[in-house]
C-alpha positions as a Markdown table, in Angstrom:
| # | Residue | x | y | z |
|---|---|---|---|---|
| 1 | Unk | 287.2 | 173.7 | -76.1 |
| 2 | Unk | 285.1 | 170.7 | -76.8 |
| 3 | Unk | 282.0 | 171.3 | -78.9 |
| 4 | Unk | 280.0 | 169.1 | -76.5 |
| 5 | Unk | 280.1 | 171.6 | -73.7 |
| 6 | Unk | 278.3 | 174.2 | -75.7 |
| 7 | Unk | 275.7 | 171.7 | -77.0 |
| 8 | Unk | 275.1 | 170.5 | -73.4 |
| 9 | Unk | 274.7 | 174.0 | -72.1 |
| 10 | Unk | 272.4 | 175.0 | -75.0 |
| 11 | Unk | 269.5 | 173.1 | -73.4 |
| 12 | Unk | 267.5 | 174.8 | -70.6 |
| 13 | Unk | 266.8 | 171.6 | -68.7 |
| 14 | Unk | 270.5 | 170.8 | -68.6 |
| 15 | Unk | 271.3 | 174.3 | -67.4 |
| 16 | Unk | 268.8 | 173.7 | -64.6 |
| 17 | Unk | 270.5 | 170.5 | -63.7 |
| 18 | Unk | 273.9 | 172.2 | -63.6 |
| 19 | Unk | 272.4 | 174.9 | -61.4 |
| 20 | Unk | 270.9 | 172.2 | -59.1 |
| 21 | Unk | 274.3 | 170.4 | -58.8 |
| 22 | Unk | 276.0 | 173.7 | -57.7 |
| 23 | Unk | 274.6 | 173.1 | -54.2 |
| 24 | Unk | 275.6 | 169.4 | -53.7 |
| 25 | Unk | 275.8 | 166.0 | -55.4 |
| 26 | Unk | 272.5 | 164.4 | -56.2 |
| 27 | Unk | 271.4 | 160.9 | -57.2 |
| 28 | Unk | 269.7 | 160.4 | -60.5 |
| 29 | Unk | 266.4 | 159.9 | -58.7 |
| 30 | Unk | 266.8 | 163.1 | -56.7 |
| 31 | Unk | 267.5 | 165.0 | -59.9 |
| 32 | Unk | 264.5 | 163.4 | -61.6 |
| 33 | Unk | 262.2 | 164.4 | -58.7 |
| 34 | Unk | 263.0 | 168.1 | -59.4 |
| 35 | Unk | 261.6 | 167.9 | -62.9 |
| 36 | Unk | 258.2 | 167.0 | -64.4 |
| 37 | Unk | 259.9 | 164.9 | -67.1 |
| 38 | Unk | 260.0 | 161.2 | -67.8 |
| 39 | Unk | 262.9 | 159.4 | -66.0 |
| 40 | Unk | 264.2 | 158.4 | -69.4 |
| 41 | Unk | 264.3 | 162.1 | -70.5 |
| 42 | Unk | 266.2 | 163.1 | -67.3 |
| 43 | Unk | 268.6 | 160.1 | -67.9 |
| 44 | Unk | 269.3 | 161.4 | -71.4 |
| 45 | Unk | 270.1 | 164.9 | -70.1 |
| 46 | Unk | 272.4 | 163.4 | -67.5 |
| 47 | Unk | 274.1 | 161.3 | -70.2 |
| 48 | Unk | 274.7 | 164.4 | -72.3 |
| 49 | Unk | 276.2 | 166.3 | -69.3 |
| 50 | Unk | 278.4 | 163.3 | -68.5 |
| 51 | Unk | 279.7 | 163.0 | -72.0 |
| 52 | Unk | 280.5 | 166.7 | -72.1 |
| 53 | Unk | 282.3 | 166.2 | -68.8 |
| 54 | Unk | 280.2 | 168.9 | -67.1 |
| 55 | Unk | 279.2 | 166.3 | -64.5 |
| 56 | Unk | 281.0 | 163.4 | -63.0 |
| 57 | Unk | 279.4 | 160.2 | -61.8 |
| 58 | Unk | 280.3 | 158.1 | -58.8 |
| 59 | Unk | 278.7 | 154.7 | -58.2 |
| 60 | Unk | 277.8 | 153.7 | -54.6 |
| 61 | Unk | 276.5 | 150.1 | -54.8 |
| 62 | Unk | 273.4 | 150.4 | -57.2 |
| 63 | Unk | 273.2 | 154.2 | -56.9 |
| 64 | Unk | 274.7 | 156.7 | -59.3 |
| 65 | Unk | 275.7 | 160.1 | -57.7 |
| 66 | Unk | 276.1 | 163.1 | -60.0 |
| 67 | Unk | 278.4 | 166.0 | -59.1 |
| 68 | Unk | 279.2 | 169.2 | -60.9 |
| 69 | Unk | 282.6 | 169.3 | -62.6 |
| 70 | Unk | 283.6 | 172.9 | -61.8 |
| 71 | Unk | 286.8 | 172.6 | -63.8 |
| 72 | Unk | 284.8 | 172.3 | -67.1 |
| 73 | Unk | 282.7 | 175.2 | -66.1 |
| 74 | Unk | 285.8 | 177.3 | -65.6 |
| 75 | Unk | 286.8 | 176.4 | -69.2 |
| 76 | Unk | 283.5 | 177.9 | -70.4 |
| 77 | Unk | 284.1 | 181.0 | -68.3 |
| 78 | Unk | 287.7 | 181.5 | -69.7 |
| 79 | Unk | 286.4 | 181.1 | -73.2 |
| 80 | Unk | 283.7 | 183.6 | -72.8 |
| 81 | Unk | 286.1 | 186.0 | -71.1 |
| 82 | Unk | 288.4 | 185.7 | -74.0 |
| 83 | Unk | 285.6 | 186.5 | -76.4 |
| 84 | Unk | 284.7 | 189.7 | -74.6 |
| 85 | Unk | 288.2 | 191.0 | -73.9 |
């Protein structure tokens, strides 16, 4: 498993973003509105999640839409399951 997944999930804000994206895709602005952080900070968190492949990004004109990559979360689940079996 990629080291980046664990690093991405180690941060509480990134875990909250992943939790948020469970319900539906969000634009970067919609995600930023959920947090009292500077937009640049939210952008950094989204970049880390994207690099780790935990989120995917779709461009619609000038808008970036972030979605949860459930496949990568399943990789985390399988790895944890293997550790406790």
